[in-house]
PDB file of N, CA, C and O in Angstrom:
ATOM      1  N   MET A   1       0.496  -1.299   0.022  1.00  0.00           N
ATOM      2  CA  MET A   1       0.165   0.260  -0.224  1.00  0.00           C
ATOM      3  C   MET A   1       1.296   0.985  -0.039  1.00  0.00           C
ATOM      4  O   MET A   1       2.432   0.620   0.263  1.00  0.00           O
ATOM      5  N   LYS A   2       0.713   2.369  -0.322  1.00  0.00           N
ATOM      6  CA  LYS A   2       1.231   3.204  -0.997  1.00  0.00           C
ATOM      7  C   LYS A   2       0.661   4.218   0.004  1.00  0.00           C
ATOM      8  O   LYS A   2      -0.528   4.537  -0.038  1.00  0.00           O
ATOM      9  N   SER A   3       1.495   4.709   0.881  1.00  0.00           N
ATOM     10  CA  SER A   3       1.166   5.782   1.793  1.00  0.00           C
ATOM     11  C   SER A   3       2.343   7.431   1.664  1.00  0.00           C
ATOM     12  O   SER A   3       3.571   7.353   1.691  1.00  0.00           O
ATOM     13  N   ASP A   4       1.681   8.565   1.551  1.00  0.00           N
ATOM     14  CA  ASP A   4       2.229   9.859   1.737  1.00  0.00           C
ATOM     15  C   ASP A   4       2.575   9.858   3.038  1.00  0.00           C
ATOM     16  O   ASP A   4       1.953   9.228   3.893  1.00  0.00           O
ATOM     17  N   LEU A   5       3.493  10.500   3.239  1.00  0.00           N
ATOM     18  CA  LEU A   5       4.089  10.749   4.444  1.00  0.00           C
ATOM     19  C   LEU A   5       3.451  12.202   4.727  1.00  0.00           C
ATOM     20  O   LEU A   5       3.678  13.035   3.849  1.00  0.00           O
ATOM     21  N   CYS A   6       2.418  12.764   6.213  1.00  0.00           N
ATOM     22  CA  CYS A   6       2.001  13.569   6.520  1.00  0.00           C
ATOM     23  C   CYS A   6       1.816  13.498   7.634  1.00  0.00           C
ATOM     24  O   CYS A   6       2.155  12.441   8.167  1.00  0.00           O
ATOM     25  N   ARG A   7       1.162  14.643   8.546  1.00  0.00           N
ATOM     26  CA  ARG A   7       0.648  14.696   9.497  1.00  0.00           C
ATOM     27  C   ARG A   7      -0.423  13.563   9.943  1.00  0.00           C
ATOM     28  O   ARG A   7      -0.489  13.197  11.116  1.00  0.00           O
ATOM     29  N   ASP A   8      -1.176  13.083   9.022  1.00  0.00           N
ATOM     30  CA  ASP A   8      -2.066  12.471   9.724  1.00  0.00           C
ATOM     31  C   ASP A   8      -1.252  10.874  10.078  1.00  0.00           C
ATOM     32  O   ASP A   8      -1.572   9.945  10.819  1.00  0.00           O
ATOM     33  N   ASN A   9      -0.335  11.047   9.360  1.00  0.00           N
ATOM     34  CA  ASN A   9       0.392   9.267   9.767  1.00  0.00           C
ATOM     35  C   ASN A   9       1.447   9.626  10.378  1.00  0.00           C
ATOM     36  O   ASN A   9       2.436   8.926  10.164  1.00  0.00           O
ATOM     37  N   THR A  10       1.585  10.682  11.224  1.00  0.00           N
ATOM     38  CA  THR A  10       2.814  10.836  11.543  1.00  0.00           C
ATOM     39  C   THR A  10       2.656  11.344  13.631  1.00  0.00           C
ATOM     40  O   THR A  10       1.862  12.148  14.118  1.00  0.00           O
ATOM     41  N   LEU A  11       3.621  10.586  14.295  1.00  0.00           N
ATOM     42  CA  LEU A  11       3.485  10.280  15.848  1.00  0.00           C
ATOM     43  C   LEU A  11       4.515  11.103  16.518  1.00  0.00           C
ATOM     44  O   LEU A  11       5.646  11.079  16.033  1.00  0.00           O
ATOM     45  N   PHE A  12       4.276  11.859  17.607  1.00  0.00           N
ATOM     46  CA  PHE A  12       5.754  11.855  18.215  1.00  0.00           C
ATOM     47  C   PHE A  12       5.522  11.710  19.510  1.00  0.00           C
ATOM     48  O   PHE A  12       4.716  12.442  20.085  1.00  0.00           O
ATOM     49  N   GLU A  13       6.197  10.745  20.138  1.00  0.00           N
ATOM     50  CA  GLU A  13       6.143  10.148  21.189  1.00  0.00           C
ATOM     51  C   GLU A  13       7.111  10.765  21.992  1.00  0.00           C
ATOM     52  O   GLU A  13       8.262  10.943  21.593  1.00  0.00           O
ATOM     53  N   ILE A  14       6.636  11.166  23.317  1.00  0.00           N
ATOM     54  CA  ILE A  14       7.001  11.842  24.437  1.00  0.00           C
ATOM     55  C   ILE A  14       7.921  10.907  25.573  1.00  0.00           C
ATOM     56  O   ILE A  14       7.321  10.863  26.646  1.00  0.00           O
ATOM     57  N   PRO A  15       8.891  10.347  25.588  1.00  0.00           N
ATOM     58  CA  PRO A  15       9.463   9.752  26.408  1.00  0.00           C
ATOM     59  C   PRO A  15       9.079   9.947  27.922  1.00  0.00           C
ATOM     60  O   PRO A  15       8.763   9.047  28.700  1.00  0.00           O
ATOM     61  N   ASP A  16       9.160  11.184  28.171  1.00  0.00           N
ATOM     62  CA  ASP A  16       8.825  11.352  29.536  1.00  0.00           C
ATOM     63  C   ASP A  16       7.621  11.022  30.108  1.00  0.00           C
ATOM     64  O   ASP A  16       7.440  10.783  31.302  1.00  0.00           O
ATOM     65  N   LEU A  17       6.459  11.013  28.862  1.00  0.00           N
ATOM     66  CA  LEU A  17       5.276  11.018  29.303  1.00  0.00           C
ATOM     67  C   LEU A  17       4.654   9.198  29.129  1.00  0.00           C
ATOM     68  O   LEU A  17       3.539   8.696  29.272  1.00  0.00           O
ATOM     69  N   ASP A  18       5.836   8.701  28.809  1.00  0.00           N
ATOM     70  CA  ASP A  18       5.643   7.146  28.597  1.00  0.00           C
ATOM     71  C   ASP A  18       5.438   6.289  29.574  1.00  0.00           C
ATOM     72  O   ASP A  18       6.444   5.935  30.189  1.00  0.00           O
ATOM     73  N   GLY A  19       4.256   5.784  29.946  1.00  0.00           N
ATOM     74  CA  GLY A  19       4.137   4.999  30.617  1.00  0.00           C
ATOM     75  C   GLY A  19       3.338   5.792  32.215  1.00  0.00           C
ATOM     76  O   GLY A  19       3.183   5.373  33.362  1.00  0.00           O
ATOM     77  N   LYS A  20       3.063   6.830  31.653  1.00  0.00           N
ATOM     78  CA  LYS A  20       2.662   7.802  32.715  1.00  0.00           C
ATOM     79  C   LYS A  20       1.177   7.385  33.185  1.00  0.00           C
ATOM     80  O   LYS A  20       0.569   7.232  32.126  1.00  0.00           O
ATOM     81  N   SER A  21       0.474   7.180  34.034  1.00  0.00           N
ATOM     82  CA  SER A  21      -0.876   7.282  34.477  1.00  0.00           C
ATOM     83  C   SER A  21      -1.774   8.737  33.755  1.00  0.00           C
ATOM     84  O   SER A  21      -1.246   9.845  33.657  1.00  0.00           O
ATOM     85  N   GLU A  22      -2.900   8.491  33.402  1.00  0.00           N
ATOM     86  CA  GLU A  22      -3.644   9.875  33.263  1.00  0.00           C
ATOM     87  C   GLU A  22      -3.601  10.877  34.004  1.00  0.00           C
ATOM     88  O   GLU A  22      -3.665  12.093  33.821  1.00  0.00           O
ATOM     89  N   GLN A  23      -3.504  10.328  34.720  1.00  0.00           N
ATOM     90  CA  GLN A  23      -3.406  11.510  36.326  1.00  0.00           C
ATOM     91  C   GLN A  23      -2.343  12.226  36.329  1.00  0.00           C
ATOM     92  O   GLN A  23      -2.421  13.454  36.377  1.00  0.00           O
ATOM     93  N   ASP A  24      -1.263  11.626  36.282  1.00  0.00           N
ATOM     94  CA  ASP A  24       0.392  12.165  35.925  1.00  0.00           C
ATOM     95  C   ASP A  24       0.446  12.565  34.818  1.00  0.00           C
ATOM     96  O   ASP A  24       0.967  13.679  34.765  1.00  0.00           O
ATOM     97  N   VAL A  25       0.145  12.171  33.889  1.00  0.00           N
ATOM     98  CA  VAL A  25       0.138  12.929  32.811  1.00  0.00           C
ATOM     99  C   VAL A  25      -0.775  14.822  32.869  1.00  0.00           C
ATOM    100  O   VAL A  25      -0.321  15.866  32.401  1.00  0.00           O
ATOM    101  N   LEU A  26      -1.828  14.656  33.456  1.00  0.00           N
ATOM    102  CA  LEU A  26      -2.467  15.744  33.295  1.00  0.00           C
ATOM    103  C   LEU A  26      -1.738  16.880  35.051  1.00  0.00           C
ATOM    104  O   LEU A  26      -2.026  18.060  35.254  1.00  0.00           O
ATOM    105  N   ASN A  27      -0.925  16.094  35.880  1.00  0.00           N
ATOM    106  CA  ASN A  27      -0.086  16.844  36.893  1.00  0.00           C
ATOM    107  C   ASN A  27       0.608  17.583  35.941  1.00  0.00           C
ATOM    108  O   ASN A  27       0.374  18.775  35.744  1.00  0.00           O
ATOM    109  N   THR A  28       1.656  16.788  35.193  1.00  0.00           N
ATOM    110  CA  THR A  28       2.547  17.193  34.128  1.00  0.00           C
ATOM    111  C   THR A  28       2.173  18.549  33.112  1.00  0.00           C
ATOM    112  O   THR A  28       2.779  19.618  33.042  1.00  0.00           O
ATOM    113  N   LEU A  29       1.386  18.257  32.626  1.00  0.00           N
ATOM    114  CA  LEU A  29       0.935  19.534  31.562  1.00  0.00           C
ATOM    115  C   LEU A  29      -0.492  20.309  31.960  1.00  0.00           C
ATOM    116  O   LEU A  29      -1.103  21.215  31.393  1.00  0.00           O
ATOM    117  N   GLY A  30      -0.746  19.579  33.141  1.00  0.00           N
ATOM    118  CA  GLY A  30      -2.240  20.723  33.587  1.00  0.00           C
ATOM    119  C   GLY A  30      -3.329  20.214  32.875  1.00  0.00           C
ATOM    120  O   GLY A  30      -3.366  19.482  31.886  1.00  0.00           O
ATOM    121  N   ARG A  31      -4.480  20.887  33.754  1.00  0.00           N
ATOM    122  CA  ARG A  31      -6.015  20.262  32.618  1.00  0.00           C
ATOM    123  C   ARG A  31      -5.835  20.958  31.388  1.00  0.00           C
ATOM    124  O   ARG A  31      -5.157  21.915  31.013  1.00  0.00           O
ATOM    125  N   PRO A  32      -6.787  20.051  30.799  1.00  0.00           N
ATOM    126  CA  PRO A  32      -6.764  20.626  29.336  1.00  0.00           C
ATOM    127  C   PRO A  32      -7.923  21.764  29.127  1.00  0.00           C
ATOM    128  O   PRO A  32      -8.990  21.436  29.646  1.00  0.00           O
ATOM    129  N   GLU A  33      -7.927  23.014  28.481  1.00  0.00           N
ATOM    130  CA  GLU A  33      -8.806  23.835  28.568  1.00  0.00           C
ATOM    131  C   GLU A  33     -10.180  23.408  27.344  1.00  0.00           C
ATOM    132  O   GLU A  33      -9.928  23.098  26.179  1.00  0.00           O
ATOM    133  N   SER A  34     -11.180  23.460  27.746  1.00  0.00           N
ATOM    134  CA  SER A  34     -12.201  22.801  27.159  1.00  0.00           C
ATOM    135  C   SER A  34     -13.405  23.977  27.002  1.00  0.00           C
ATOM    136  O   SER A  34     -13.274  25.096  27.497  1.00  0.00           O
ATOM    137  N   GLU A  35     -14.368  23.636  26.386  1.00  0.00           N
ATOM    138  CA  GLU A  35     -15.385  24.782  26.160  1.00  0.00           C
ATOM    139  C   GLU A  35     -16.548  23.921  25.883  1.00  0.00           C
ATOM    140  O   GLU A  35     -16.347  22.846  25.317  1.00  0.00           O
ATOM    141  N   PRO A  36     -18.214  24.408  26.350  1.00  0.00           N
ATOM    142  CA  PRO A  36     -19.395  23.190  25.519  1.00  0.00           C
ATOM    143  C   PRO A  36     -19.323  23.354  24.028  1.00  0.00           C
ATOM    144  O   PRO A  36     -18.804  24.256  23.371  1.00  0.00           O
ATOM    145  N   LEU A  37     -19.953  22.294  23.654  1.00  0.00           N
ATOM    146  CA  LEU A  37     -19.985  22.694  21.886  1.00  0.00           C
ATOM    147  C   LEU A  37     -21.216  22.457  21.569  1.00  0.00           C
ATOM    148  O   LEU A  37     -21.743  21.574  22.245  1.00  0.00           O
ATOM    149  N   PHE A  38     -22.013  23.064  20.576  1.00  0.00           N
ATOM    150  CA  PHE A  38     -23.249  23.404  20.058  1.00  0.00           C
ATOM    151  C   PHE A  38     -23.244  23.291  18.953  1.00  0.00           C
ATOM    152  O   PHE A  38     -22.231  23.658  18.357  1.00  0.00           O
ATOM    153  N   THR A  39     -24.387  22.725  18.185  1.00  0.00           N
ATOM    154  CA  THR A  39     -24.812  23.002  16.812  1.00  0.00           C
ATOM    155  C   THR A  39     -25.376  24.281  16.721  1.00  0.00           C
ATOM    156  O   THR A  39     -26.009  24.918  17.562  1.00  0.00           O
ATOM    157  N   GLN A  40     -25.043  24.567  15.549  1.00  0.00           N
ATOM    158  CA  GLN A  40     -25.964  26.158  15.046  1.00  0.00           C
ATOM    159  C   GLN A  40     -27.816  25.773  15.685  1.00  0.00           C
ATOM    160  O   GLN A  40     -28.478  26.281  16.589  1.00  0.00           O
ATOM    161  N   ASP A  41     -28.125  24.631  14.664  1.00  0.00           N
ATOM    162  CA  ASP A  41     -29.351  24.310  15.073  1.00  0.00           C
ATOM    163  C   ASP A  41     -29.533  23.508  15.478  1.00  0.00           C
ATOM    164  O   ASP A  41     -29.075  22.463  15.018  1.00  0.00           O
ATOM    165  N   GLN A  42     -30.595  23.549  16.973  1.00  0.00           N
ATOM    166  CA  GLN A  42     -30.381  22.513  18.062  1.00  0.00           C
ATOM    167  C   GLN A  42     -30.994  21.540  17.992  1.00  0.00           C
ATOM    168  O   GLN A  42     -30.862  20.620  18.799  1.00  0.00           O
ATOM    169  N   SER A  43     -32.059  21.521  16.700  1.00  0.00           N
ATOM    170  CA  SER A  43     -32.388  20.009  16.026  1.00  0.00           C
ATOM    171  C   SER A  43     -31.421  19.120  15.506  1.00  0.00           C
ATOM    172  O   SER A  43     -31.548  17.954  15.132  1.00  0.00           O
ATOM    173  N   HIS A  44     -30.381  19.900  15.544  1.00  0.00           N
ATOM    174  CA  HIS A  44     -29.303  18.250  14.755  1.00  0.00           C
ATOM    175  C   HIS A  44     -28.481  18.002  16.171  1.00  0.00           C
ATOM    176  O   HIS A  44     -27.819  16.965  16.216  1.00  0.00           O
ATOM    177  N   GLN A  45     -28.471  18.681  17.085  1.00  0.00           N
ATOM    178  CA  GLN A  45     -27.917  18.071  18.389  1.00  0.00           C
ATOM    179  C   GLN A  45     -28.442  16.840  18.998  1.00  0.00           C
ATOM    180  O   GLN A  45     -29.498  16.636  19.597  1.00  0.00           O
ATOM    181  N   THR A  46     -27.442  16.057  18.697  1.00  0.00           N
ATOM    182  CA  THR A  46     -27.864  14.688  19.028  1.00  0.00           C
ATOM    183  C   THR A  46     -26.857  14.455  20.376  1.00  0.00           C
ATOM    184  O   THR A  46     -26.107  15.276  20.904  1.00  0.00           O
ATOM    185  N   GLU A  47     -27.154  12.805  20.803  1.00  0.00           N
ATOM    186  CA  GLU A  47     -26.548  12.402  21.776  1.00  0.00           C
ATOM    187  C   GLU A  47     -25.318  11.750  21.470  1.00  0.00           C
ATOM    188  O   GLU A  47     -24.600  11.270  22.347  1.00  0.00           O
ATOM    189  N   SER A  48     -25.046  11.717  20.224  1.00  0.00           N
ATOM    190  CA  SER A  48     -23.880  11.526  19.734  1.00  0.00           C
ATOM    191  C   SER A  48     -22.621  12.083  19.290  1.00  0.00           C
ATOM    192  O   SER A  48     -21.492  11.717  18.967  1.00  0.00           O
ATOM    193  N   LEU A  49     -23.435  13.309  19.440  1.00  0.00           N
ATOM    194  CA  LEU A  49     -22.363  14.837  19.376  1.00  0.00           C
ATOM    195  C   LEU A  49     -21.332  14.705  20.128  1.00  0.00           C
ATOM    196  O   LEU A  49     -21.361  13.691  20.826  1.00  0.00           O
ATOM    197  N   PRO A  50     -20.210  15.525  20.265  1.00  0.00           N
ATOM    198  CA  PRO A  50     -19.547  15.634  21.331  1.00  0.00           C
ATOM    199  C   PRO A  50     -20.014  16.723  22.882  1.00  0.00           C
ATOM    200  O   PRO A  50     -20.522  17.822  22.656  1.00  0.00           O
ATOM    201  N   LYS A  51     -19.910  16.526  23.530  1.00  0.00           N
ATOM    202  CA  LYS A  51     -20.513  17.726  24.327  1.00  0.00           C
ATOM    203  C   LYS A  51     -19.844  19.001  24.625  1.00  0.00           C
ATOM    204  O   LYS A  51     -20.397  20.074  24.868  1.00  0.00           O
ATOM    205  N   TYR A  52     -18.277  18.689  24.562  1.00  0.00           N
ATOM    206  CA  TYR A  52     -17.222  19.361  24.464  1.00  0.00           C
ATOM    207  C   TYR A  52     -16.102  19.854  23.966  1.00  0.00           C
ATOM    208  O   TYR A  52     -15.562  18.827  23.554  1.00  0.00           O
ATOM    209  N   LEU A  53     -15.312  20.817  23.697  1.00  0.00           N
ATOM    210  CA  LEU A  53     -14.156  20.873  22.701  1.00  0.00           C
ATOM    211  C   LEU A  53     -13.164  20.709  23.602  1.00  0.00           C
ATOM    212  O   LEU A  53     -13.271  21.427  24.596  1.00  0.00           O
ATOM    213  N   VAL A  54     -12.209  19.970  23.564  1.00  0.00           N
ATOM    214  CA  VAL A  54     -10.978  20.012  24.549  1.00  0.00           C
ATOM    215  C   VAL A  54      -9.851  20.516  23.268  1.00  0.00           C
ATOM    216  O   VAL A  54      -9.740  19.984  22.163  1.00  0.00           O
ATOM    217  N   TYR A  55      -9.230  21.466  23.695  1.00  0.00           N
ATOM    218  CA  TYR A  55      -8.020  22.113  23.270  1.00  0.00           C
ATOM    219  C   TYR A  55      -6.898  21.284  23.387  1.00  0.00           C
ATOM    220  O   TYR A  55      -6.844  20.517  24.348  1.00  0.00           O
ATOM    221  N   PRO A  56      -5.806  21.321  22.395  1.00  0.00           N
ATOM    222  CA  PRO A  56      -4.449  20.256  22.870  1.00  0.00           C
ATOM    223  C   PRO A  56      -4.002  20.891  24.049  1.00  0.00           C
ATOM    224  O   PRO A  56      -4.601  21.701  24.756  1.00  0.00           O
ATOM    225  N   ALA A  57      -2.694  20.342  24.184  1.00  0.00           N
ATOM    226  CA  ALA A  57      -2.070  20.533  25.538  1.00  0.00           C
ATOM    227  C   ALA A  57      -0.610  21.204  24.745  1.00  0.00           C
ATOM    228  O   ALA A  57      -0.078  20.694  23.759  1.00  0.00           O
ATOM    229  N   SER A  58      -0.125  22.494  25.470  1.00  0.00           N
ATOM    230  CA  SER A  58       1.043  23.036  24.686  1.00  0.00           C
ATOM    231  C   SER A  58       2.288  22.016  25.557  1.00  0.00           C
ATOM    232  O   SER A  58       2.288  21.653  26.733  1.00  0.00           O
ATOM    233  N   LEU A  59       3.043  21.814  24.727  1.00  0.00           N
ATOM    234  CA  LEU A  59       3.838  20.689  25.020  1.00  0.00           C
ATOM    235  C   LEU A  59       5.148  21.786  25.597  1.00  0.00           C
ATOM    236  O   LEU A  59       5.687  21.584  26.685  1.00  0.00           O
ATOM    237  N   GLU A  60       5.516  22.871  24.748  1.00  0.00           N
ATOM    238  CA  GLU A  60       6.401  23.967  24.525  1.00  0.00           C
ATOM    239  C   GLU A  60       7.351  24.054  26.231  1.00  0.00           C
ATOM    240  O   GLU A  60       8.578  24.101  26.318  1.00  0.00           O
ATOM    241  N   LYS A  61       6.385  24.055  27.407  1.00  0.00           N
ATOM    242  CA  LYS A  61       7.261  24.457  28.818  1.00  0.00           C
ATOM    243  C   LYS A  61       7.807  23.257  28.873  1.00  0.00           C
ATOM    244  O   LYS A  61       8.987  23.300  29.220  1.00  0.00           O
ATOM    245  N   HIS A  62       7.247  21.840  28.588  1.00  0.00           N
ATOM    246  CA  HIS A  62       7.460  20.059  29.268  1.00  0.00           C
ATOM    247  C   HIS A  62       8.203  19.831  27.989  1.00  0.00           C
ATOM    248  O   HIS A  62       8.885  18.836  28.232  1.00  0.00           O
ATOM    249  N   VAL A  63       8.404  20.142  26.973  1.00  0.00           N
ATOM    250  CA  VAL A  63       9.128  19.015  26.363  1.00  0.00           C
ATOM    251  C   VAL A  63      10.518  19.849  25.771  1.00  0.00           C
ATOM    252  O   VAL A  63      10.586  21.060  25.557  1.00  0.00           O
ATOM    253  N   LYS A  64      11.384  19.030  25.613  1.00  0.00           N
ATOM    254  CA  LYS A  64      12.651  19.846  24.743  1.00  0.00           C
ATOM    255  C   LYS A  64      12.477  18.932  23.153  1.00  0.00           C
ATOM    256  O   LYS A  64      11.882  17.878  22.929  1.00  0.00           O
ATOM    257  N   LEU A  65      12.954  19.484  22.588  1.00  0.00           N
ATOM    258  CA  LEU A  65      12.666  18.977  21.273  1.00  0.00           C
ATOM    259  C   LEU A  65      13.768  17.604  20.311  1.00  0.00           C
ATOM    260  O   LEU A  65      13.562  16.854  19.357  1.00  0.00           O
ATOM    261  N   ASP A  66      14.855  17.860  21.180  1.00  0.00           N
ATOM    262  CA  ASP A  66      15.685  16.749  21.129  1.00  0.00           C
ATOM    263  C   ASP A  66      14.979  15.038  22.157  1.00  0.00           C
ATOM    264  O   ASP A  66      15.339  13.860  22.153  1.00  0.00           O
ATOM    265  N   ASP A  67      14.153  15.615  22.704  1.00  0.00           N
ATOM    266  CA  ASP A  67      13.675  14.308  23.227  1.00  0.00           C
ATOM    267  C   ASP A  67      12.533  13.543  22.614  1.00  0.00           C
ATOM    268  O   ASP A  67      11.999  12.546  23.099  1.00  0.00           O
ATOM    269  N   LEU A  68      12.266  14.074  21.612  1.00  0.00           N
ATOM    270  CA  LEU A  68      10.565  13.516  20.620  1.00  0.00           C
ATOM    271  C   LEU A  68      11.382  12.505  20.002  1.00  0.00           C
ATOM    272  O   LEU A  68      12.599  12.550  19.821  1.00  0.00           O
ATOM    273  N   ARG A  69      10.290  11.258  19.592  1.00  0.00           N
ATOM    274  CA  ARG A  69      10.690  10.507  19.168  1.00  0.00           C
ATOM    275  C   ARG A  69       9.481  10.834  17.748  1.00  0.00           C
ATOM    276  O   ARG A  69       8.308  11.198  17.830  1.00  0.00           O
ATOM    277  N   ILE A  70      10.200  10.579  16.684  1.00  0.00           N
ATOM    278  CA  ILE A  70       8.590  10.147  15.640  1.00  0.00           C
ATOM    279  C   ILE A  70       8.294   8.947  15.012  1.00  0.00           C
ATOM    280  O   ILE A  70       9.053   8.232  14.358  1.00  0.00           O
ATOM    281  N   LYS A  71       7.424   8.832  15.204  1.00  0.00           N
ATOM    282  CA  LYS A  71       6.472   7.684  14.869  1.00  0.00           C
ATOM    283  C   LYS A  71       5.660   7.624  13.716  1.00  0.00           C
ATOM    284  O   LYS A  71       4.587   8.216  13.834  1.00  0.00           O
ATOM    285  N   ILE A  72       5.924   6.945  12.387  1.00  0.00           N
ATOM    286  CA  ILE A  72       4.995   6.668  11.609  1.00  0.00           C
ATOM    287  C   ILE A  72       4.341   5.526  11.148  1.00  0.00           C
ATOM    288  O   ILE A  72       4.897   4.519  10.709  1.00  0.00           O
ATOM    289  N   ILE A  73       2.893   5.755  11.285  1.00  0.00           N
ATOM    290  CA  ILE A  73       1.871   4.778  10.845  1.00  0.00           C
ATOM    291  C   ILE A  73       1.125   4.870  10.188  1.00  0.00           C
ATOM    292  O   ILE A  73       0.793   5.981   9.774  1.00  0.00           O
ATOM    293  N   ASN A  74       0.525   3.746   9.798  1.00  0.00           N
ATOM    294  CA  ASN A  74      -0.599   3.042   8.185  1.00  0.00           C
ATOM    295  C   ASN A  74      -2.040   2.356   8.907  1.00  0.00           C
ATOM    296  O   ASN A  74      -2.314   1.167   8.749  1.00  0.00           O
ATOM    297  N   PHE A  75      -2.635   3.004   9.464  1.00  0.00           N
ATOM    298  CA  PHE A  75      -3.912   2.569   9.714  1.00  0.00           C
ATOM    299  C   PHE A  75      -4.741   2.167   8.385  1.00  0.00           C
ATOM    300  O   PHE A  75      -5.801   1.575   8.589  1.00  0.00           O
ATOM    301  N   GLY A  76      -4.398   2.408   7.137  1.00  0.00           N
ATOM    302  CA  GLY A  76      -4.691   1.731   6.229  1.00  0.00           C
ATOM    303  C   GLY A  76      -6.399   2.649   5.547  1.00  0.00           C
ATOM    304  O   GLY A  76      -6.877   3.753   5.809  1.00  0.00           O
ATOM    305  N   GLU A  77      -6.821   1.617   4.703  1.00  0.00           N
ATOM    306  CA  GLU A  77      -7.972   2.294   4.243  1.00  0.00           C
ATOM    307  C   GLU A  77      -9.381   2.389   5.058  1.00  0.00           C
ATOM    308  O   GLU A  77     -10.314   3.179   4.915  1.00  0.00           O
ATOM    309  N   GLY A  78      -9.195   1.270   5.992  1.00  0.00           N
ATOM    310  CA  GLY A  78     -10.147   1.305   7.478  1.00  0.00           C
ATOM    311  C   GLY A  78     -10.368   2.221   8.076  1.00  0.00           C
ATOM    312  O   GLY A  78     -11.416   2.188   8.723  1.00  0.00           O
ATOM    313  N   SER A  79      -9.742   3.135   8.138  1.00  0.00           N
ATOM    314  CA  SER A  79      -9.552   4.030   9.213  1.00  0.00           C
ATOM    315  C   SER A  79      -9.901   5.383   8.632  1.00  0.00           C
ATOM    316  O   SER A  79      -9.774   6.421   9.282  1.00  0.00           O
ATOM    317  N   LEU A  80     -10.387   5.333   7.268  1.00  0.00           N
ATOM    318  CA  LEU A  80     -11.052   6.321   6.160  1.00  0.00           C
ATOM    319  C   LEU A  80     -12.099   5.920   5.197  1.00  0.00           C
ATOM    320  O   LEU A  80     -12.305   6.157   4.007  1.00  0.00           O
ATOM    321  N   SER A  81     -12.825   5.072   6.328  1.00  0.00           N
ATOM    322  CA  SER A  81     -14.121   4.658   5.279  1.00  0.00           C
ATOM    323  C   SER A  81     -14.992   5.856   5.034  1.00  0.00           C
ATOM    324  O   SER A  81     -15.490   5.825   3.908  1.00  0.00           O
ATOM    325  N   TRP A  82     -15.273   6.739   5.638  1.00  0.00           N
ATOM    326  CA  TRP A  82     -16.348   7.593   4.947  1.00  0.00           C
ATOM    327  C   TRP A  82     -15.426   8.920   4.420  1.00  0.00           C
ATOM    328  O   TRP A  82     -16.098   9.888   4.064  1.00  0.00           O
ATOM    329  N   SER A  83     -14.187   9.033   4.351  1.00  0.00           N
ATOM    330  CA  SER A  83     -13.401  10.264   3.464  1.00  0.00           C
ATOM    331  C   SER A  83     -12.154   9.938   3.326  1.00  0.00           C
ATOM    332  O   SER A  83     -11.545   9.090   3.979  1.00  0.00           O
ATOM    333  N   ARG A  84     -11.756  10.605   2.478  1.00  0.00           N
ATOM    334  CA  ARG A  84     -10.280  10.410   2.039  1.00  0.00           C
ATOM    335  C   ARG A  84      -9.961  12.182   2.412  1.00  0.00           C
ATOM    336  O   ARG A  84     -10.224  13.299   1.966  1.00  0.00           O
ATOM    337  N   LEU A  85      -9.011  11.337   3.852  1.00  0.00           N
ATOM    338  CA  LEU A  85      -8.196  12.644   3.918  1.00  0.00           C
ATOM    339  C   LEU A  85      -6.895  13.329   3.320  1.00  0.00           C
ATOM    340  O   LEU A  85      -5.933  12.603   3.069  1.00  0.00           O
ATOM    341  N   ARG A  86      -6.825  14.616   3.095  1.00  0.00           N
ATOM    342  CA  ARG A  86      -5.364  14.911   2.388  1.00  0.00           C
ATOM    343  C   ARG A  86      -5.149  15.790   3.138  1.00  0.00           C
ATOM    344  O   ARG A  86      -5.884  16.505   3.819  1.00  0.00           O
ATOM    345  N   CYS A  87      -3.723  15.703   2.950  1.00  0.00           N
ATOM    346  CA  CYS A  87      -2.617  16.186   4.016  1.00  0.00           C
ATOM    347  C   CYS A  87      -2.139  17.415   3.762  1.00  0.00           C
ATOM    348  O   CYS A  87      -1.286  17.910   4.499  1.00  0.00           O
TER     349      CYS A  87
END
């Protein structure tokens, strides 16, 4: 299978967080910022939609670039059954 290298199949491993519990990660990075999520049309608000939006953690204060490990993944077509991602 041919796969292009892009953000959708590239991960960064952070060794200092590897093996830590969720609580330890929260203690290190702090609680993530979040806010309620609503549809513009309330008639489309269903139980299957997420209740809130969680912003990504900022790693700049906690991780040195030299400590990151790059991982390349490929979930194949199975994870793209509804759409085709473009990088």
